[in-house]
C-alpha atoms as an extended CHARMM CRD file, in Angstrom:
* protein
*
       227  EXT
         1         1  MET       CA            -31.9740000000     -101.8710000000     -175.4340000000  PROA      1               0.0000000000
         2         2  THR       CA            -31.0990000000      -98.4980000000     -176.6290000000  PROA      2               0.0000000000
         3         3  ALA       CA            -27.3290000000      -97.6080000000     -176.4220000000  PROA      3               0.0000000000
         4         4  SER       CA            -26.1730000000      -94.4980000000     -174.7100000000  PROA      4               0.0000000000
         5         5  ALA       CA            -23.1000000000      -92.2750000000     -174.9460000000  PROA      5               0.0000000000
         6         6  ALA       CA            -21.2690000000      -91.0170000000     -171.9070000000  PROA      6               0.0000000000
         7         7  ASN       CA            -18.3150000000      -88.9780000000     -170.7740000000  PROA      7               0.0000000000
         8         8  SER       CA            -17.0440000000      -88.0690000000     -167.2560000000  PROA      8               0.0000000000
         9         9  LEU       CA            -19.9300000000      -85.4700000000     -166.7960000000  PROA      9               0.0000000000
        10        10  ILE       CA            -23.0140000000      -86.7140000000     -168.5140000000  PROA      10              0.0000000000
        11        11  THR       CA            -24.6490000000      -89.6740000000     -170.1410000000  PROA      11              0.0000000000
        12        12  VAL       CA            -26.8210000000      -89.1650000000     -173.1680000000  PROA      12              0.0000000000
        13        13  ASN       CA            -29.6120000000      -91.7290000000     -174.2880000000  PROA      13              0.0000000000
        14        14  PRO       CA            -29.8540000000      -92.7560000000     -177.1140000000  PROA      14              0.0000000000
        15        15  ASP       CA            -26.2890000000      -92.2950000000     -178.6600000000  PROA      15              0.0000000000
        16        16  GLU       CA            -27.6270000000      -91.1890000000     -181.9240000000  PROA      16              0.0000000000
        17        17  LEU       CA            -30.5310000000      -89.1060000000     -183.1740000000  PROA      17              0.0000000000
        18        18  ARG       CA            -33.0300000000      -91.3770000000     -185.1410000000  PROA      18              0.0000000000
        19        19  PHE       CA            -35.7700000000      -89.6810000000     -187.1120000000  PROA      19              0.0000000000
        20        20  GLN       CA            -38.6020000000      -91.4240000000     -189.0480000000  PROA      20              0.0000000000
        21        21  PHE       CA            -38.2540000000      -89.5290000000     -192.2520000000  PROA      21              0.0000000000
        22        22  GLU       CA            -41.4280000000      -88.5870000000     -194.1340000000  PROA      22              0.0000000000
        23        23  LEU       CA            -41.7630000000      -85.8530000000     -196.7400000000  PROA      23              0.0000000000
        24        24  GLU       CA            -43.3970000000      -82.5610000000     -195.7490000000  PROA      24              0.0000000000
        25        25  LYS       CA            -43.8140000000      -83.8290000000     -192.1670000000  PROA      25              0.0000000000
        26        26  GLN       CA            -42.0660000000      -82.8150000000     -189.0120000000  PROA      26              0.0000000000
        27        27  THR       CA            -40.6410000000      -85.5620000000     -186.7410000000  PROA      27              0.0000000000
        28        28  TYR       CA            -38.6640000000      -85.3900000000     -183.4610000000  PROA      28              0.0000000000
        29        29  CYS       CA            -36.1530000000      -87.3230000000     -181.3450000000  PROA      29              0.0000000000
        30        30  ASP       CA            -35.8020000000      -86.9810000000     -177.5740000000  PROA      30              0.0000000000
        31        31  LEU       CA            -32.5150000000      -87.1190000000     -175.8360000000  PROA      31              0.0000000000
        32        32  LYS       CA            -32.1560000000      -87.8680000000     -172.1770000000  PROA      32              0.0000000000
        33        33  VAL       CA            -29.1940000000      -86.1060000000     -170.5800000000  PROA      33              0.0000000000
        34        34  LEU       CA            -28.1090000000      -87.5210000000     -167.1690000000  PROA      34              0.0000000000
        35        35  ASN       CA            -25.6440000000      -85.6990000000     -164.9320000000  PROA      35              0.0000000000
        36        36  ASN       CA            -23.3580000000      -88.2520000000     -163.5070000000  PROA      36              0.0000000000
        37        37  THR       CA            -21.6370000000      -85.9860000000     -160.9420000000  PROA      37              0.0000000000
        38        38  GLU       CA            -22.2060000000      -84.1570000000     -157.7070000000  PROA      38              0.0000000000
        39        39  HSD       CA            -21.6780000000      -80.8540000000     -159.5670000000  PROA      39              0.0000000000
        40        40  TYR       CA            -23.9710000000      -78.5370000000     -161.5470000000  PROA      40              0.0000000000
        41        41  VAL       CA            -23.3100000000      -79.3020000000     -165.2070000000  PROA      41              0.0000000000
        42        42  ALA       CA            -24.3170000000      -76.9430000000     -168.0410000000  PROA      42              0.0000000000
        43        43  PHE       CA            -24.7150000000      -78.1990000000     -171.6280000000  PROA      43              0.0000000000
        44        44  LYS       CA            -25.1100000000      -76.6990000000     -175.0460000000  PROA      44              0.0000000000
        45        45  VAL       CA            -26.2210000000      -78.3780000000     -178.2880000000  PROA      45              0.0000000000
        46        46  LYS       CA            -24.8090000000      -77.5270000000     -181.7080000000  PROA      46              0.0000000000
        47        47  THR       CA            -25.4390000000      -78.8580000000     -185.1580000000  PROA      47              0.0000000000
        48        48  THR       CA            -23.9490000000      -78.6370000000     -188.6810000000  PROA      48              0.0000000000
        49        49  SER       CA            -27.4250000000      -77.9210000000     -190.0780000000  PROA      49              0.0000000000
        50        50  PRO       CA            -29.1330000000      -75.3970000000     -187.7390000000  PROA      50              0.0000000000
        51        51  LYS       CA            -31.8780000000      -74.5760000000     -190.3010000000  PROA      51              0.0000000000
        52        52  LYS       CA            -33.0670000000      -78.1820000000     -190.5300000000  PROA      52              0.0000000000
        53        53  TYR       CA            -33.5080000000      -78.7690000000     -186.7940000000  PROA      53              0.0000000000
        54        54  PHE       CA            -35.2060000000      -77.1240000000     -183.9150000000  PROA      54              0.0000000000
        55        55  VAL       CA            -33.7030000000      -77.9700000000     -180.4700000000  PROA      55              0.0000000000
        56        56  ARG       CA            -35.3390000000      -77.1920000000     -177.1480000000  PROA      56              0.0000000000
        57        57  PRO       CA            -33.6570000000      -76.5900000000     -174.9090000000  PROA      57              0.0000000000
        58        58  ASN       CA            -30.4650000000      -75.9330000000     -176.7420000000  PROA      58              0.0000000000
        59        59  THR       CA            -28.7730000000      -74.8240000000     -173.5320000000  PROA      59              0.0000000000
        60        60  GLY       CA            -29.4900000000      -75.8110000000     -169.8760000000  PROA      60              0.0000000000
        61        61  VAL       CA            -28.1070000000      -76.7090000000     -166.4950000000  PROA      61              0.0000000000
        62        62  VAL       CA            -28.5670000000      -80.1070000000     -165.0160000000  PROA      62              0.0000000000
        63        63  HSD       CA            -28.5060000000      -80.4340000000     -161.1330000000  PROA      63              0.0000000000
        64        64  PRO       CA            -26.3040000000      -83.1520000000     -159.4470000000  PROA      64              0.0000000000
        65        65  TRP       CA            -27.4070000000      -86.6250000000     -160.3280000000  PROA      65              0.0000000000
        66        66  ASP       CA            -30.4950000000      -85.2620000000     -162.1110000000  PROA      66              0.0000000000
        67        67  SER       CA            -31.5410000000      -85.3680000000     -165.8490000000  PROA      67              0.0000000000
        68        68  CYS       CA            -33.3710000000      -83.5260000000     -168.5060000000  PROA      68              0.0000000000
        69        69  ILE       CA            -34.9770000000      -84.1530000000     -171.8040000000  PROA      69              0.0000000000
        70        70  ILE       CA            -33.7900000000      -82.3820000000     -174.9940000000  PROA      70              0.0000000000
        71        71  ARG       CA            -36.2640000000      -82.5190000000     -177.9800000000  PROA      71              0.0000000000
        72        72  VAL       CA            -34.7430000000      -82.2330000000     -181.4420000000  PROA      72              0.0000000000
        73        73  THR       CA            -37.3130000000      -81.6120000000     -184.1590000000  PROA      73              0.0000000000
        74        74  LEU       CA            -36.5150000000      -82.2640000000     -187.7920000000  PROA      74              0.0000000000
        75        75  GLN       CA            -38.3770000000      -79.6700000000     -189.8500000000  PROA      75              0.0000000000
        76        76  ALA       CA            -40.5220000000      -80.8720000000     -192.8230000000  PROA      76              0.0000000000
        77        77  GLN       CA            -38.4100000000      -81.6510000000     -195.7660000000  PROA      77              0.0000000000
        78        78  GLN       CA            -39.3670000000      -81.3840000000     -199.4620000000  PROA      78              0.0000000000
        79        79  GLU       CA            -37.1460000000      -84.2640000000     -200.8460000000  PROA      79              0.0000000000
        80        80  TYR       CA            -35.5540000000      -87.4550000000     -199.7660000000  PROA      80              0.0000000000
        81        81  PRO       CA            -31.8490000000      -87.3800000000     -199.1320000000  PROA      81              0.0000000000
        82        82  PRO       CA            -29.6420000000      -89.6430000000     -201.3830000000  PROA      82              0.0000000000
        83        83  ASP       CA            -29.9720000000      -93.3190000000     -200.2750000000  PROA      83              0.0000000000
        84        84  MET       CA            -31.6550000000      -91.9700000000     -197.0250000000  PROA      84              0.0000000000
        85        85  GLN       CA            -28.2490000000      -91.1620000000     -195.7760000000  PROA      85              0.0000000000
        86        86  CYS       CA            -27.6730000000      -88.1900000000     -193.4410000000  PROA      86              0.0000000000
        87        87  LYS       CA            -24.4760000000      -86.4300000000     -193.0150000000  PROA      87              0.0000000000
        88        88  ASP       CA            -25.6550000000      -84.0290000000     -190.3010000000  PROA      88              0.0000000000
        89        89  LYS       CA            -23.8760000000      -84.0500000000     -187.0290000000  PROA      89              0.0000000000
        90        90  PHE       CA            -24.7140000000      -82.8510000000     -183.4570000000  PROA      90              0.0000000000
        91        91  LEU       CA            -22.2500000000      -81.7140000000     -180.8190000000  PROA      91              0.0000000000
        92        92  LEU       CA            -23.2120000000      -81.6590000000     -177.1640000000  PROA      92              0.0000000000
        93        93  GLN       CA            -20.8730000000      -79.6770000000     -174.9940000000  PROA      93              0.0000000000
        94        94  SER       CA            -20.8590000000      -79.9310000000     -171.1800000000  PROA      94              0.0000000000
        95        95  THR       CA            -18.9790000000      -78.1960000000     -168.3840000000  PROA      95              0.0000000000
        96        96  VAL       CA            -19.1130000000      -77.7910000000     -164.6120000000  PROA      96              0.0000000000
        97        97  VAL       CA            -20.5840000000      -74.5440000000     -163.3850000000  PROA      97              0.0000000000
        98        98  SER       CA            -21.0100000000      -72.9730000000     -160.0010000000  PROA      98              0.0000000000
        99        99  PRO       CA            -23.5870000000      -74.4920000000     -157.5820000000  PROA      99              0.0000000000
       100       100  ASN       CA            -27.2070000000      -73.1150000000     -158.0140000000  PROA      100             0.0000000000
       101       101  THR       CA            -26.3530000000      -71.6700000000     -161.3840000000  PROA      101             0.0000000000
       102       102  ASP       CA            -29.3790000000      -71.0790000000     -163.5510000000  PROA      102             0.0000000000
       103       103  VAL       CA            -29.3680000000      -71.2610000000     -167.2750000000  PROA      103             0.0000000000
       104       104  ASP       CA            -30.0870000000      -67.4430000000     -167.4660000000  PROA      104             0.0000000000
       105       105  ASP       CA            -27.0360000000      -66.7890000000     -165.3150000000  PROA      105             0.0000000000
       106       106  LEU       CA            -24.6350000000      -68.5430000000     -167.6840000000  PROA      106             0.0000000000
       107       107  PRO       CA            -22.0060000000      -66.0170000000     -169.0620000000  PROA      107             0.0000000000
       108       108  PRO       CA            -21.5790000000      -65.9180000000     -172.9060000000  PROA      108             0.0000000000
       109       109  ASP       CA            -18.0930000000      -67.4650000000     -172.6300000000  PROA      109             0.0000000000
       110       110  THR       CA            -19.2780000000      -70.5170000000     -170.6950000000  PROA      110             0.0000000000
       111       111  PHE       CA            -18.4990000000      -72.9250000000     -173.5330000000  PROA      111             0.0000000000
       112       112  ASN       CA            -15.4030000000      -71.2180000000     -174.8040000000  PROA      112             0.0000000000
       113       113  LYS       CA            -12.3990000000      -73.4710000000     -174.6250000000  PROA      113             0.0000000000
       114       114  ASP       CA             -9.5730000000      -72.0220000000     -172.6310000000  PROA      114             0.0000000000
       115       115  GLY       CA             -6.9880000000      -73.0240000000     -170.0050000000  PROA      115             0.0000000000
       116       116  GLU       CA             -9.0870000000      -72.2240000000     -167.0550000000  PROA      116             0.0000000000
       117       117  LYS       CA            -11.9530000000      -74.6950000000     -167.6520000000  PROA      117             0.0000000000
       118       118  SER       CA            -12.6500000000      -77.9820000000     -169.1590000000  PROA      118             0.0000000000
       119       119  ILE       CA            -15.2570000000      -78.4530000000     -171.8960000000  PROA      119             0.0000000000
       120       120  GLU       CA            -16.2050000000      -82.0070000000     -172.8190000000  PROA      120             0.0000000000
       121       121  ASP       CA            -17.5630000000      -82.6580000000     -176.3180000000  PROA      121             0.0000000000
       122       122  MET       CA            -19.9760000000      -85.4230000000     -177.3300000000  PROA      122             0.0000000000
       123       123  LYS       CA            -20.6570000000      -86.0390000000     -181.0000000000  PROA      123             0.0000000000
       124       124  LEU       CA            -24.0470000000      -87.5850000000     -182.0690000000  PROA      124             0.0000000000
       125       125  ARG       CA            -24.7820000000      -88.7290000000     -185.6480000000  PROA      125             0.0000000000
       126       126  VAL       CA            -28.2190000000      -88.5120000000     -187.3900000000  PROA      126             0.0000000000
       127       127  VAL       CA            -29.9850000000      -91.5150000000     -188.7760000000  PROA      127             0.0000000000
       128       128  TYR       CA            -33.0350000000      -91.2650000000     -191.0340000000  PROA      128             0.0000000000
       129       129  ILE       CA            -35.4290000000      -94.2540000000     -191.0090000000  PROA      129             0.0000000000
       130       130  SER       CA            -38.0030000000      -94.8130000000     -193.6590000000  PROA      130             0.0000000000
       131       131  PRO       CA            -41.6190000000      -95.5270000000     -192.2530000000  PROA      131             0.0000000000
       132       132  MET       CA            -41.6030000000      -98.6940000000     -194.4030000000  PROA      132             0.0000000000
       133       133  SER       CA            -38.3160000000     -100.0260000000     -192.9820000000  PROA      133             0.0000000000
       134       134  PRO       CA            -38.4760000000     -102.8010000000     -190.2780000000  PROA      134             0.0000000000
       135       135  GLN       CA            -36.3240000000     -100.4350000000     -188.1160000000  PROA      135             0.0000000000
       136       136  GLY       CA            -39.0240000000      -97.8900000000     -188.2550000000  PROA      136             0.0000000000
       137       137  SER       CA            -41.1060000000      -99.9480000000     -185.9630000000  PROA      137             0.0000000000
       138       138  THR       CA            -39.2410000000     -100.6000000000     -182.7210000000  PROA      138             0.0000000000
       139       139  ASP       CA            -40.8830000000     -101.9570000000     -179.6090000000  PROA      139             0.0000000000
       140       140  ASP       CA            -40.9590000000      -98.4700000000     -178.0540000000  PROA      140             0.0000000000
       141       141  ASP       CA            -42.5800000000      -97.0370000000     -181.2660000000  PROA      141             0.0000000000
       142       142  THR       CA            -45.1550000000      -99.8760000000     -181.3550000000  PROA      142             0.0000000000
       143       143  THR       CA            -45.9670000000      -99.3390000000     -177.7130000000  PROA      143             0.0000000000
       144       144  LYS       CA            -46.2050000000      -95.5190000000     -178.1930000000  PROA      144             0.0000000000
       145       145  ASN       CA            -48.5010000000      -96.0560000000     -181.3090000000  PROA      145             0.0000000000
       146       146  PHE       CA            -50.7340000000      -98.5130000000     -179.3880000000  PROA      146             0.0000000000
       147       147  SER       CA            -50.8740000000      -96.0380000000     -176.5050000000  PROA      147             0.0000000000
       148       148  ASP       CA            -51.7170000000      -93.1850000000     -178.8500000000  PROA      148             0.0000000000
       149       149  LYS       CA            -54.4390000000      -95.1530000000     -180.4810000000  PROA      149             0.0000000000
       150       150  LEU       CA            -55.7330000000      -96.3740000000     -177.0600000000  PROA      150             0.0000000000
       151       151  ASP       CA            -55.7560000000      -92.7320000000     -175.7420000000  PROA      151             0.0000000000
       152       152  SER       CA            -57.6840000000      -91.6860000000     -179.0070000000  PROA      152             0.0000000000
       153       153  TYR       CA            -60.1400000000      -94.4720000000     -178.6680000000  PROA      153             0.0000000000
       154       154  SER       CA            -60.6710000000      -93.7170000000     -174.9910000000  PROA      154             0.0000000000
       155       155  SER       CA            -61.2740000000      -90.0380000000     -175.7510000000  PROA      155             0.0000000000
       156       156  GLN       CA            -63.8110000000      -90.9390000000     -178.5630000000  PROA      156             0.0000000000
       157       157  THR       CA            -65.5680000000      -93.4270000000     -176.1460000000  PROA      157             0.0000000000
       158       158  VAL       CA            -65.7380000000      -90.8330000000     -173.3070000000  PROA      158             0.0000000000
       159       159  GLN       CA            -67.0280000000      -88.2330000000     -175.6810000000  PROA      159             0.0000000000
       160       160  HSD       CA            -69.6380000000      -90.5440000000     -177.0260000000  PROA      160             0.0000000000
       161       161  LEU       CA            -70.7600000000      -91.5620000000     -173.5560000000  PROA      161             0.0000000000
       162       162  LYS       CA            -70.9060000000      -88.0250000000     -172.6160000000  PROA      162             0.0000000000
       163       163  GLU       CA            -73.0630000000      -87.1010000000     -175.4690000000  PROA      163             0.0000000000
       164       164  GLU       CA            -75.4200000000      -89.9930000000     -174.6700000000  PROA      164             0.0000000000
       165       165  ARG       CA            -75.6870000000      -88.9870000000     -171.2170000000  PROA      165             0.0000000000
       166       166  GLU       CA            -76.5710000000      -85.4200000000     -172.0440000000  PROA      166             0.0000000000
       167       167  ALA       CA            -79.1840000000      -86.5730000000     -174.5000000000  PROA      167             0.0000000000
       168       168  ALA       CA            -80.5410000000      -88.9030000000     -171.8270000000  PROA      168             0.0000000000
       169       169  VAL       CA            -80.6540000000      -85.9850000000     -169.3410000000  PROA      169             0.0000000000
       170       170  LEU       CA            -82.3950000000      -83.7320000000     -171.8590000000  PROA      170             0.0000000000
       171       171  GLN       CA            -85.0010000000      -86.4270000000     -172.6630000000  PROA      171             0.0000000000
       172       172  THR       CA            -85.6160000000      -87.0390000000     -168.9880000000  PROA      172             0.0000000000
       173       173  ARG       CA            -86.0100000000      -83.3330000000     -168.4090000000  PROA      173             0.0000000000
       174       174  GLN       CA            -88.5620000000      -83.0390000000     -171.2320000000  PROA      174             0.0000000000
       175       175  LEU       CA            -90.5220000000      -85.9630000000     -170.0060000000  PROA      175             0.0000000000
       176       176  GLN       CA            -90.5900000000      -84.5790000000     -166.5510000000  PROA      176             0.0000000000
       177       177  GLN       CA            -91.8860000000      -81.2790000000     -167.9800000000  PROA      177             0.0000000000
       178       178  GLU       CA            -94.5830000000      -83.0160000000     -169.8790000000  PROA      178             0.0000000000
       179       179  LEU       CA            -95.5480000000      -85.0790000000     -166.8140000000  PROA      179             0.0000000000
       180       180  ASP       CA            -95.7850000000      -81.8780000000     -164.7470000000  PROA      180             0.0000000000
       181       181  MET       CA            -97.9150000000      -80.2710000000     -167.3690000000  PROA      181             0.0000000000
       182       182  LEU       CA           -100.3520000000      -83.3360000000     -167.3980000000  PROA      182             0.0000000000
       183       183  LYS       CA           -100.4930000000      -83.1920000000     -163.5880000000  PROA      183             0.0000000000
       184       184  ARG       CA           -101.3480000000      -79.5120000000     -163.7410000000  PROA      184             0.0000000000
       185       185  ARG       CA           -104.0060000000      -80.1520000000     -166.3620000000  PROA      185             0.0000000000
       186       186  LYS       CA           -105.5260000000      -82.8820000000     -164.2360000000  PROA      186             0.0000000000
       187       187  ASN       CA           -105.5970000000      -80.8410000000     -161.0980000000  PROA      187             0.0000000000
       188       188  ARG       CA           -107.0060000000      -77.8550000000     -162.8430000000  PROA      188             0.0000000000
       189       189  LYS       CA           -110.8810000000      -78.1470000000     -162.8020000000  PROA      189             0.0000000000
       190       190  GLY       CA           -112.7550000000      -76.8760000000     -165.9090000000  PROA      190             0.0000000000
       191       191  ASP       CA           -109.5650000000      -76.5660000000     -168.0230000000  PROA      191             0.0000000000
       192       192  PRO       CA           -110.9910000000      -75.1440000000     -171.3370000000  PROA      192             0.0000000000
       193       193  GLY       CA           -107.9600000000      -76.3920000000     -173.3090000000  PROA      193             0.0000000000
       194       194  PHE       CA           -108.2470000000      -79.8540000000     -172.0040000000  PROA      194             0.0000000000
       195       195  SER       CA           -112.0550000000      -79.8800000000     -172.6070000000  PROA      195             0.0000000000
       196       196  PHE       CA           -111.6170000000      -78.5400000000     -176.1170000000  PROA      196             0.0000000000
       197       197  THR       CA           -108.9620000000      -81.2370000000     -177.0310000000  PROA      197             0.0000000000
       198       198  PHE       CA           -111.2900000000      -83.8430000000     -175.6030000000  PROA      198             0.0000000000
       199       199  ALA       CA           -114.3010000000      -82.4670000000     -177.5530000000  PROA      199             0.0000000000
       200       200  ILE       CA           -112.2500000000      -82.6330000000     -180.8210000000  PROA      200             0.0000000000
       201       201  PHE       CA           -111.2300000000      -86.2070000000     -180.0900000000  PROA      201             0.0000000000
       202       202  VAL       CA           -114.8340000000      -87.2980000000     -179.3830000000  PROA      202             0.0000000000
       203       203  GLY       CA           -115.9610000000      -85.4170000000     -182.6640000000  PROA      203             0.0000000000
       204       204  LEU       CA           -113.3880000000      -87.3310000000     -184.7620000000  PROA      204             0.0000000000
       205       205  ILE       CA           -114.4610000000      -90.6500000000     -183.3300000000  PROA      205             0.0000000000
       206       206  GLY       CA           -118.1510000000      -89.7910000000     -184.0960000000  PROA      206             0.0000000000
       207       207  LEU       CA           -117.2570000000      -88.8020000000     -187.7810000000  PROA      207             0.0000000000
       208       208  LEU       CA           -115.3970000000      -92.0090000000     -188.1640000000  PROA      208             0.0000000000
       209       209  LEU       CA           -118.2960000000      -94.1240000000     -186.9770000000  PROA      209             0.0000000000
       210       210  GLY       CA           -120.7700000000      -92.1450000000     -189.0320000000  PROA      210             0.0000000000
       211       211  LEU       CA           -118.6240000000      -92.7580000000     -192.2000000000  PROA      211             0.0000000000
       212       212  LEU       CA           -118.5150000000      -96.4890000000     -191.4950000000  PROA      212             0.0000000000
       213       213  LEU       CA           -122.2810000000      -96.5880000000     -190.8610000000  PROA      213             0.0000000000
       214       214  LYS       CA           -122.9330000000      -94.7340000000     -194.1980000000  PROA      214             0.0000000000
       215       215  LEU       CA           -120.6660000000      -97.1230000000     -196.1550000000  PROA      215             0.0000000000
       216       216  SER       CA           -122.4320000000     -100.1310000000     -194.7360000000  PROA      216             0.0000000000
       217       217  LEU       CA           -125.8690000000      -98.6990000000     -195.5990000000  PROA      217             0.0000000000
       218       218  SER       CA           -124.9400000000      -97.6690000000     -199.1630000000  PROA      218             0.0000000000
       219       219  SER       CA           -123.4800000000     -101.0750000000     -200.0220000000  PROA      219             0.0000000000
       220       220  PRO       CA           -125.8680000000     -102.9680000000     -202.5410000000  PROA      220             0.0000000000
       221       221  THR       CA           -127.9320000000     -105.6710000000     -200.9150000000  PROA      221             0.0000000000
       222       222  PRO       CA           -127.8200000000     -108.9790000000     -202.8500000000  PROA      222             0.0000000000
       223       223  THR       CA           -131.0760000000     -109.9380000000     -204.6120000000  PROA      223             0.0000000000
       224       224  PRO       CA           -132.3090000000     -113.4010000000     -204.1400000000  PROA      224             0.0000000000
       225       225  THR       CA           -132.6680000000     -115.4010000000     -207.4120000000  PROA      225             0.0000000000
       226       226  THR       CA           -135.5200000000     -117.8500000000     -208.3160000000  PROA      226             0.0000000000
       227       227  GLU       CA           -135.0670000000     -120.9530000000     -210.0980000000  PROA      227             0.0000000000
């Protein structure tokens, strides 16, 4: 079970940011922020390495007893950190705001610490996991990978069936057109095209029979021998 961090205002799950680290590849970690109170709670995410991470949303307001998801994306890196250890830290600040406050309505000094309001801080560390590490394949990751593969297989199967159905429809349409054309030719009396085709067919049969007859007549007849 994934551990979570909490204070009097919010609970964050998981309690650390875990990234499967691969060179030149983006990876992400989702944080679930739960409001533990009957108040509107605003939050803001800060990090010691803002150029390495992309946080959305980095600021927001969570309604009473509600929750939201923060996605933190690790930008593609060009080299491995020493011993796969990361010293980056994240700070999640939270504070109570007025009811029905929207994120666009937050004043610039919302998270400034002063005597009039209480700002709660929650620190989260960063953990890099190698894809080859046993920890790199958790139950959730395995389930997600299986789900992704199943979705991909299902999409391919649906696309294949769709192509087969379209091909069958096209073939049926062509056969129907040919059948209609034959019916029209049959119902049309004195169709010169049909008579001409039939005459060619009969002519070819006649030439074939004539050739066979000529070959049989030209073959040498065995001469009887006398003793």
